[in-house]
N, C-alpha and C positions, 0 to 999 in steps of 0.2 A: 421269142420272149427276150426282153432286154435283160442283160446281166445286172445283177444287184450291184449297186454302187458300194464300194468298200467304205467301211466306217472310218471316219477321220481319226487320225492318230491321237492318243491322249496328249493333253498339253504337257509340254516339257517343264518339269519342276525347275524353278529358279533357285539356285543356291544363294543363300544369304551370305554376303561378304561381311567379314567382321568389321566392326566400326573402328576407325582410327581414333587415337587419343583425343584429337580436337573435336571430332563428331560426338564421341562419348561424353566429353565434358559439356558440349552444347546441349546434348540430350538431358543431362542432369540439370543444367540451368533452366531448360524449358520446363521440366517436370517440377522443379522447385518453384518456378514462377506460377505454374498452374495451381500448385498447392496453396501458395500465398493468396492467389485470386479467389480460390474456393473459400479459404478461411476468411478473407475480407468480405466476401459475399454473405457468408454465414453471420459474421459479426454485424454487417449492415442490417440484415433482416432481423436479427435479435434486438438491435438497438433502435430500430425505426419507431416503435411505439413510444419509446422513452425520450427520444431526442428533444421534443419541445419542452418537456418537463425539466430535463437536465440542463438545457440551455437557459431556462428560466431561473434555475438555481445557481448558474455559473459553475457547474460541476462537470461539464464535458471535458475530456482530456485536452489540455492546452487552453482551457477557457477560464482559468482562475481569475477572479475579479481583481483588477488593478485599481489604484486610486482614480476615481472617475472624474472627467471634466464635467462642467455644468451641462445639463441636457439642452439640446437644441429646442428652439421655439416649437411648440406643438408636440413635443415628444414626451411630455410628462405623462405618468400614469394618471388615469382619471380619479379625481376626488369623489368619494362615494357618499351617498346619503347614509345617516346613522343606521337606518333600518337594515341596509345591506351588510353592515359590519357586525351586526349582533351575533350571528352564528360563530364567526371566527373569534370575536372578542370574548364570548362566553366560554369558548373552548380554552382560550388563553387564560382566563380567570380560573377555570377548573384545574389547569395545570399548575397555576400559581398556588392554589389552595390545597393541592393534592396531599402534601405531607404536613399540613398545618393542623393543629388540634382544633376541634369543633368551635371552641370559644374564641378563636383568634382569626377566623377566616374573613377575607376581605369581600367587599361587594363592589360591583361595577358602577362607575360614575359616567362621566362624559367620554365619548369615543369619537375619534376621527381617523381618517386614513385613506390609503390609495391601494389599488390593486393592479397587478400585471398578470395578463392571461396568455397562456400558450398551450395549444393542444387541449389536453384534458385536465390541465392544472391551472390553479390560480394562486398567486403569491400576494398575501395581504401584508402591508406595512401599516401598523396601527400605532396610534398614540392614545392612551387611555388613562383616566384617573381611577384609582382604586381607593376605597374607603375602608381602612382597617378599624373594625368596631372596638370600643373600649373593652378591656379584659379585666374582670373583677373576680374571676373564679380562681380561688387559691389552689385548686387541684391542677390548674392549667398554667397559670402564671404566678410567680412569687410575689410580685408587687402590682398594684393597680396600674394599668397603662391607659393613657388618654387616647382619644380618637386621633388617627393619623391619616393624612392624605398622601398618596403616592402617585407619581407620574411614571408611567411605564411605556417602554417601546417594545412592541412585539412584532415578530415576523411569523406568520402562520401560512403553511402550505395547505391548500384544499385540493385534493385529487379525487374527483368523483364523489364528493361528500365526505371523504375521510380526511381528518385534519391531523397535521403534524406541527408541533411548535418548534421552530428553528432558532429563534433568538428571543431572549427576555432580558431587559435591563430596566430595573425599577429603582427609584430613589425618592426621598421625601420632597414635597413641594410646598412653598408658601402660598396658600390659596387667597391670602388677603390682597395680593398685588396682581392686578390683571396682566396676564402675559408673562409673569415672572417665571412660571413653571417651566415653560419651554426653554427659555434662555438658561435657567439654572440647570435644567436637565442636560442641555448640551455642554455647559461648562463643567458640570460634574463628570460627564462622560470623558471629556478631554483630560481632566485631572486624573481620573481613574486609569485611563489608558497610558498616560505619561508615567504614572507610578508603576504600572505593570511592566512597561517597557524598560524603565530604569532597573527594576529587579532583574529582568532578563539580561540586560547589559552587564550587570555585576555578576550574576550567576555564571554566565558563559564567557566572561572576560572579553567582551566585544569592544573594539575601538574603531572609530570612523575618522577619516582624514579631515573632513570638513563638517561644519554645522549643517550644510545643505544635504550632505550624504546621510547624516544622522536623522534629519527630518524625513528624508525619503525612505530610509530603512524603517522608521517608525510607522510611516503610512503603509508600507508592505506588511509590517507586523500586525497592525490593526485589521487590515483586510484578511490576513491569514487567520486571525482569531475568529472572524465571522465565518470564514470557510470551514474552520475546524468545528464550529458549532453546527453547521449544516451537515457535515459528515457524521458528527455525533448523533444528530437527530434521526438520520436515515440508516444508521448501523443497526443490524438485527441481533448483534451479540451483546457482550458486556463491556466492550472496549470503551476506554475514555480517551478523548482527544483534546488537545489544548496546546499550551506553550511547550516547545521543545527547543533544542539547540539549533534547529533549522527554521525557526519561526520568522527570521528576518530575511529569508531568501524568497525570491519569486519562484513560481512553479517551474519556469524554464531554467532558472539557475540550478534548482535542486535536481531536476532531471539530468541536466548536462553534466553536473559535477559528480553525482553519487549513483546514478543508475546506468543501465547497460542496454543500449538500444539494439545491439546485435542479437540478443536472445530471441526476439520476435521475428526476425527477418531471415535467419540463417539456420538450417538444420544441423550444421556441423558434421563432424566425423560420424559415420555409421557405426553403431555398436550392436553387438549381438544381444538378443533378448535373454534376460536372466530367468532361470528356472524358479518358479514360484515356490514359496515355502508351503508345504501341505498342512502343517499344523495351524489351527485357527489362532488369530491374534489374541494375546492376553488382554485383560481389561485395561491395563495401563503399563507403561514402561518409560524409563528415563535413564539414558546412558550417562548423564551427568552423575548419577548416584553410583554408577558402576566404575567410574574413573576413566571413561573413554573419550572425554571431551576436554580440550584445553580451555583456558580462560578466554573470555570475549576479547577480540582484537579490534583494531580500528583502521579501516582502509584509508582514512583521511580524505582529502579532496581529490579523489582518483576513482574512476569507475572500474575498480578491480575486484568487485564482488565475486566474479567468476573464479578468481584464484583462491579467495578465502573459502568459498564453498567446497572447492576440490581439496585443498589441503586439510580442511576439517574432516572430510570424508576419509582421506588417506590416513590421517592421524588415528581415526577410529578403527579402520581396517588393520593397521599395524598393531594397535593395542590388542585387538582380538587375537592376532596371530602370535605376537611375541610377549604380551603382557606388559609392555613398556610404552608409556605415553610420551611422545616427543612432539614439541611444537615445531612445525615444519615451515619452510620458507616460501612465502608468497612472492617475494621479490625475485626469486629464481625464475618463476613462471612469467612475471612481467618482462624480465630481461631476455629470457632464453626461448620462450615459446614464440616462434617466428610466424605462426599462423594467426594467433590472436593479436589484439590491438592494445595491449597493456592498459593504460588508464582510459582508453576510449572504448573498452569493452572486450568481451571474449566469451567463449563457450566452454562449458565443462568437458564436453566430449573431445575438443581439441586439446585441452590441458592434459587429460589422461594420456593422449597420444604423445604429447611433448615429453611427459615424464618417462614414458617407455623409451623414447628415442634418446633422451639425454642419459638415461641410465639410473635415474633415481632423483630423490630430493634431499637437499641439505637441510639442516635445522635452522631455525630462526636465529639462533646465536651465531652460527657460522656465516649466514647470508641474510643480514638484517633488512628489515623493510624500510624503504625510503619513500614510497608513494609516488614514484615517477620512473619513467623509463631510463635505464642505464645500459652500459655495455655488459653483455653477458659475462659473468665471471664464475660460472659453475665449474666445480672441480669434482671429477668422479671419485677421487680419493676421499672427499669429504661427505659423499652421499651416505646417508644413514638409513634410507628407506627406499624400497623399490616396489613396483607393481608389475603384475603379469598381464593384466587385461583390464577392460572396463565393460560394464553391462548396463543396458537400459532396463528399467523396471516397469512392472505393470502399472497401468493408470487406475486400477481398482484400489481404492483407499484401504479397504479391508486387507487386501494382499500386501499393500505397502506397509501397513502396520505390522503384519505378521513377519514380513521380511526384516523390518527395522529391529524388532525385538530379538530376532535370532542372529541377524547378520551385521548390525551396526548402523550408525548414523547415515543418512541418505542426502546426497546433493540434489537440490530441487531448484527450480526457477519459479518465480511468482510475479504477479502484477502488484506493484508497490503502492497502489492507490491508498491514500490516507496515512501511509507510514511516515510522511513528513511531520505529522502532528500526533502520532500515536504515543500514548503514555503508559497504559496498562490495560489488562483485561483481554477478553477473547474477541478478536475482530471478526465481523461477519458482514462485509459490505454487500449492498445490492449487486447482483451479477452484472447489470449494465454498467455500473460504476467501476467494477473490478473484473473486467472481461478476461477470460483465459486466453484470448487471442492476442492480448497486449502484454505479455510477460516482459519484465524489464529489470529484474533483480534476482541474483542467485544467492541462495542461503543454504542452511544446513538443518535438516530435521534431526533432532536429538531425542525426541520422545513424544508421547501422546498420553491422553487421559481424559478426565472429565472434571469440570468445576461446576458444582451446583447443577449437575445433570446436563451441562453443555459440553459436548465433545470438542477437544482441541488438539492441534499439533503444537508441540513446543519447538520453536525455531530459533536457532542461534544466528544472530545477525552480525554484521561486521562494521557497525557504526560506533563502537566503544560501549563501555558499561554505563555511560551517562545518558543513554537513550533507552526508551522502552522500560521493560522490567529487568533492570541490571543488564541490559544489552540483548534481551530476548524478546521475541515477538510471539504472541499466541494467536493462532488462526483457527477458525471453525473447521472441524474435521468431518468428512463424510458427504460434503456437498460440492466438492471440486472448487472450493472457494478460491478466487483469484488465481486459478490455474495451477494450484499447488501440485496437482497430479499429472501435469502435462509433460514435464521434463525431469523425471526422477531417474537418477543414475548412481552408480557406485564403481569404485575401483575394485579390482580383484587381486588379492595377495595370497599366493599359494605357498 
């Protein structure tokens, strides 16, 4: 009988050799690249159903309408028969009459227009005459008013039968002269826009080197007003959009000068996770009322929002520990944080690390803000504030609110969609327009609450007190609006 064949020896375990620094760094870069690809894929899937509609409205990132050249032959939107225009025209009339007393409502006259279609949406550009009926009711109007004819320009979006009014411009028309209405309407619109632009130039002390530049800036201004109207129509909150000090800038200029492209592309320094606050969040809280927030600052024409977000957080943390509110130096971070890119952008996590390495922050008085990169002149002897660590916070907005109420203002990063034209109210943009994957601006959460049952975050911005609500931005709370919960962090002061 043959001898049994001995069992093969077990495989020899292979000992893993530790990775060298270059290999470890390569691994981190590969993992970061994979994460970006996954986020990009998720963003593309989420955006796909909306792309035709957003393209139609000119609201895709980087697709703000510029002064348009004459359309090529054959490229015009088709002129529609009046019957096809009745539904959007009647909707526009309903919006026109919505806040008017019963005795003064207009009726629809002649309608003409064009339509552009993309995907599931149609954008109607209408010219319509409205007849305002005579008003003789003393309870509605103080004096008898004669019949008036208006010529109106409307833009109406129709998405699967649901209408949204994007633009409305109406003015009186002389119906006795054939064709005079259209010319008069165009002339009135130009005069109106010129007047608004002049007010803007005076209000914000604008000067332009040449007449050609002034005309170009006015054309950008007019296009931005149209864009602001579209953003207004699609916002689900109470925000109002319109003329701001940024209204003569193209979208590209605004993004390049004031925003921070590094936020969406780079995870920055790894921070430990903060322990959640176990107590439930109070109904409302505002650190401005508690003395933990300095006045609104202005980053100027420099993408240094990351530095202002971090100093605001550290100011609050130091106040909670020492009871002393100090305005701290952003310029120190621009000059001395060698990981971040000064006016070209940076990350809060890197800034915390820089403060620890440097040994603290000087005050604004000792190291004043210049809004440009300079040689580092930090002096440890002048440092008034230190931090021990930094932490990453939960993405759960209920937990963020509880943490804020107990621990102080929070550094966050958001997608700044619509902020170029924000004036007041609670912003709540559609998610495809304000994607959490495209965060590009660092700010400071200082409180939260409700206005007319609409929950909000109170956000301290760094564009000066002549922007927004005295320098503050109010954003919908509880929906992850604009990625407000994706990069929440704080310094730790023991």
